[in-house]
Steps between C-alpha positions, in 0.01 A plus 500: 500500500623850418358847436430431133253217559301631802123516441205573727300208643233357270172695531646779714521757219192592298466746214261787569172535305541764230136608478365733235761408235273391216257217438776262395634492855167369630496783754400789271156645438351544843836436671356238740248753638179364346252718312405859592396616846688691768740214574632507144589871519828644621487676836224278637513410869196394696429649842596290803196302611311551172273202428367584154220723623380255765486658846854446629569303817627798699168679439279193557629440851399733781744711699541397858736534794660788677860593579533720807751782461558504877582129544846433642667181377722339762761230442423237768792363702442237769669457838655173382680694224631750756615211721699331222645834387607590855663161556676473163627860488546541880276808514338666802337784305297438186385798298422589143870523406572145626196354323602676177861383532392136536259520203166478682369835374572752226561872540132601472338224713319572824530220755248345737625250758259208548483252787561163331776303669675519835749767604767399753759775443471849651466737202453868436268501197433800278212482245204691360234285671464207741223251564382472862640146535838609362513796740417274795760239400780757455432674831459162681868413436615848600529658158389845392279623219551810287221602259618711207 
């Protein structure tokens, strides 16, 4: 094998259709567009969702639902997560910076600490919100809570 006898794999290279190059080519005349109508003209593009005049789906279905502009989305973090983080990283204070550094939250997340799991380590926890069970569990082991 050398550079002079290299060829592409069989079936990997196809010649493009040369449409509109006379009737002898088999692709002349209407140039594969059929006869007349908007679709045969240049510049045609149908509207998104157009169903040929039939009432389109997005207009047949009713609107419903409501998105509150005042709703605050919290990223939930459980006590068991705080426990494993405190033990693995040897932390006594867990705040937004520590959670961000260990990949639990992104820059824009607000955090709510939830009460799933058992906390055995005394921690100073800093977050945007706490559930009642999480607050009770943190204070029960002698930790402190800081709401941002």
